[in-house]
Structures are given as C-alpha cells and as structure tokens.
Backbone as CSV, one residue per row, in Angstrom:
resi,resn,N_x,N_y,N_z,CA_x,CA_y,CA_z,C_x,C_y,C_z
1,UNK,-6.764,17.660,2.166,-6.659,16.291,1.685,-5.283,16.056,1.046
2,UNK,-4.710,17.105,0.439,-3.393,16.955,-0.188,-2.341,16.548,0.838
3,UNK,-2.417,17.120,2.019,-1.455,16.774,3.073,-1.570,15.292,3.445
4,UNK,-2.800,14.792,3.548,-3.029,13.377,3.849,-2.449,12.504,2.748
5,UNK,-2.723,12.851,1.505,-2.228,12.071,0.371,-0.698,12.088,0.319
6,UNK,-0.095,13.221,0.643,1.369,13.314,0.667,1.950,12.400,1.744
7,UNK,1.304,12.352,2.904,1.765,11.471,3.989,1.653,10.008,3.574
8,UNK,0.541,9.661,2.938,0.336,8.291,2.477,1.415,7.913,1.459
9,UNK,1.639,8.769,0.480,2.652,8.492,-0.551,4.040,8.312,0.068
10,UNK,4.386,9.176,1.003,5.705,9.103,1.637,5.868,7.786,2.402
11,UNK,4.834,7.389,3.129,4.927,6.141,3.910,4.966,4.930,2.984
12,UNK,4.215,4.964,1.897,4.238,3.855,0.938,5.626,3.709,0.314
13,UNK,6.294,4.825,0.041,7.649,4.770,-0.501,8.591,4.070,0.479
14,UNK,8.410,4.327,1.763,9.232,3.670,2.778,8.936,2.169,2.839
15,UNK,7.678,1.792,2.675,7.280,0.388,2.752,7.691,-0.413,1.517
16,UNK,7.867,0.250,0.397,8.257,-0.429,-0.852,9.525,-1.250,-0.682
17,UNK,10.430,-0.781,0.146,11.706,-1.465,0.350,11.482,-2.916,0.780
18,UNK,10.506,-3.142,1.638,10.239,-4.494,2.131,9.757,-5.406,1.003
19,UNK,8.934,-4.884,0.127,8.471,-5.672,-1.013,9.620,-5.926,-1.984
20,UNK,10.426,-4.916,-2.205,11.552,-5.050,-3.126,12.571,-6.068,-2.624
21,UNK,12.718,-6.170,-1.320,13.631,-7.156,-0.748,13.178,-8.584,-1.026
22,UNK,11.885,-8.771,-1.289,11.341,-10.091,-1.600,11.129,-10.284,-3.101
23,UNK,11.678,-9.395,-3.910,11.564,-9.523,-5.357,10.290,-8.932,-5.939
24,UNK,9.590,-8.139,-5.155,8.343,-7.529,-5.614,8.418,-6.018,-5.603
25,UNK,7.283,-5.421,-5.788,7.188,-3.965,-5.756,5.706,-3.598,-5.730
26,UNK,5.420,-2.320,-5.592,4.036,-1.858,-5.657,3.981,-0.556,-6.422
27,UNK,2.833,-0.342,-7.022,2.567,0.884,-7.778,1.305,1.511,-7.200
28,UNK,1.355,2.809,-6.961,0.162,3.519,-6.500,-0.695,3.796,-7.725
29,UNK,-1.863,3.181,-7.773,-2.793,3.389,-8.884,-3.587,4.661,-8.634
30,UNK,-4.096,4.817,-7.417,-4.849,6.022,-7.081,-4.966,6.182,-5.576
31,UNK,-5.191,7.418,-5.174,-5.549,7.745,-3.798,-6.737,8.681,-3.903
32,UNK,-7.895,8.180,-3.518,-9.121,8.974,-3.571,-9.704,9.037,-2.173
33,UNK,-9.775,10.228,-1.635,-10.174,10.440,-0.249,-9.264,9.596,0.637
34,UNK,-9.821,8.578,1.297,-9.019,7.732,2.182,-8.921,6.305,1.660
35,UNK,-9.167,6.136,0.359,-9.040,4.828,-0.281,-7.798,4.828,-1.155
36,UNK,-6.902,3.901,-0.874,-5.643,3.773,-1.592,-5.716,2.503,-2.439
37,UNK,-5.499,2.634,-3.731,-5.502,1.478,-4.625,-4.070,1.233,-5.090
38,UNK,-3.598,0.005,-4.825,-2.232,-0.369,-5.151,-2.215,-1.554,-6.101
39,UNK,-1.194,-1.604,-6.944,-0.958,-2.769,-7.794,0.354,-3.387,-7.338
40,UNK,0.306,-4.659,-6.953,1.512,-5.366,-6.577,2.165,-5.915,-7.833
41,UNK,3.503,-5.833,-7.882,4.233,-6.229,-9.077,5.331,-7.220,-8.710
42,UNK,5.910,-7.822,-9.730,6.998,-8.766,-9.514,6.520,-9.972,-8.728
43,UNK,7.354,-10.450,-7.826,7.023,-11.632,-7.033,5.752,-11.416,-6.202
44,UNK,5.490,-10.198,-5.793,4.307,-9.912,-4.970,3.016,-9.964,-5.785
45,UNK,3.120,-9.716,-7.085,1.930,-9.684,-7.932,1.201,-11.008,-7.997
46,UNK,1.934,-12.104,-7.999,1.314,-13.415,-8.094,1.345,-14.198,-6.799
47,UNK,1.763,-13.577,-5.738,1.898,-14.256,-4.449,0.521,-14.540,-3.836
48,UNK,0.322,-15.761,-3.344,-0.955,-16.080,-2.697,-1.185,-15.278,-1.405
49,UNK,-0.143,-14.695,-0.877,-0.260,-13.910,0.357,-0.452,-12.413,0.072
50,UNK,-0.689,-12.044,-1.185,-0.775,-10.635,-1.567,-1.864,-9.881,-0.801
51,UNK,-3.017,-10.496,-0.638,-4.102,-9.828,0.094,-3.706,-9.604,1.542
52,UNK,-3.045,-10.567,2.124,-2.569,-10.435,3.495,-1.552,-9.294,3.605
53,UNK,-0.670,-9.208,2.624,0.321,-8.129,2.594,-0.366,-6.771,2.560
54,UNK,-1.394,-6.647,1.722,-2.093,-5.366,1.596,-2.898,-5.020,2.836
55,UNK,-3.693,-5.962,3.328,-4.617,-5.669,4.432,-3.937,-5.688,5.798
56,UNK,-3.235,-6.778,6.108,-2.631,-6.910,7.431,-1.290,-6.191,7.531
57,UNK,-0.703,-5.895,6.404,0.568,-5.189,6.408,0.403,-3.719,6.122
58,UNK,0.306,-3.389,4.852,0.299,-1.993,4.410,-0.880,-1.206,4.988
59,UNK,-2.096,-1.759,4.881,-3.270,-1.029,5.382,-3.158,-0.766,6.881
60,UNK,-2.742,-1.761,7.655,-2.623,-1.567,9.099,-1.609,-0.491,9.452
61,UNK,-0.482,-0.461,8.751,0.528,0.569,9.005,-0.054,1.955,8.734
62,UNK,-0.715,2.107,7.591,-1.293,3.406,7.248,-2.373,3.821,8.250
63,UNK,-3.191,2.868,8.691,-4.238,3.174,9.675,-3.646,3.595,11.008
64,UNK,-2.638,2.874,11.454,-2.034,3.164,12.760,-1.239,4.463,12.755
65,UNK,-0.530,4.726,11.660,0.381,5.866,11.646,-0.202,7.143,11.051
66,UNK,-1.235,7.010,10.203,-1.720,8.209,9.503,-3.187,8.502,9.794
67,UNK,-4.088,7.534,9.512,-5.522,7.767,9.708,-6.230,6.419,9.801
68,UNK,-7.016,6.206,10.859,-7.677,4.914,11.055,-8.761,4.589,10.021
69,UNK,-9.126,5.542,9.178,-10.174,5.301,8.184,-9.625,4.935,6.800
70,UNK,-8.315,4.829,6.676,-7.714,4.486,5.382,-8.055,3.046,5.017
71,UNK,-8.385,2.839,3.755,-8.674,1.513,3.215,-7.731,1.296,2.040
72,UNK,-7.106,0.113,1.996,-6.224,-0.238,0.878,-6.908,-1.314,0.040
73,UNK,-6.957,-1.059,-1.248,-7.550,-2.015,-2.184,-6.514,-2.434,-3.203
74,UNK,-6.704,-3.609,-3.759,-5.771,-4.135,-4.748,-6.306,-3.932,-6.158
75,UNK,-5.480,-3.351,-7.005,-5.819,-3.229,-8.420,-5.270,-4.444,-9.135
76,UNK,-6.035,-4.952,-10.065,-5.573,-6.130,-10.818,-5.034,-5.712,-12.153
C-alpha cells in the first residue's frame, strides 16, 4: 500500500502546478487505502467549480494513471 500512496503523492505534486497557476493550491489531508482526501486552498478553496476539479480532474487522472478504484474526497 505504501507504494500506491507514494505514487498518488507524487502525481498530486505534479498536478498542484495547475491549481497554483490559477491562484489556488491543494493540501493532502489523508490517504487511506484508495481514498484520497484533499483540501483546496486559495482561489480553488472557494471556487464553485471545486467539486468538478476534484472529481472530473484530479480523481480521473489518478484513476486512469494509477488505480481505477481511487476515490477523491474534499475536506472542508
């Protein structure tokens, strides 16, 4: 499981750049099994499209590139 979590963390670090370019950022709150909990910060934290960013963006990338069972949840 550590190898999976390391892959997830590495890919999330790469994806952070896109959020930072829009004035936002993300924080990894937890990774438990295949559930990733993220907190969006800055401009992304209050964006009405935040759920879309998490589900259709970040979650889809992680599912396609790492494991199809990964679920991304938003921490408030």
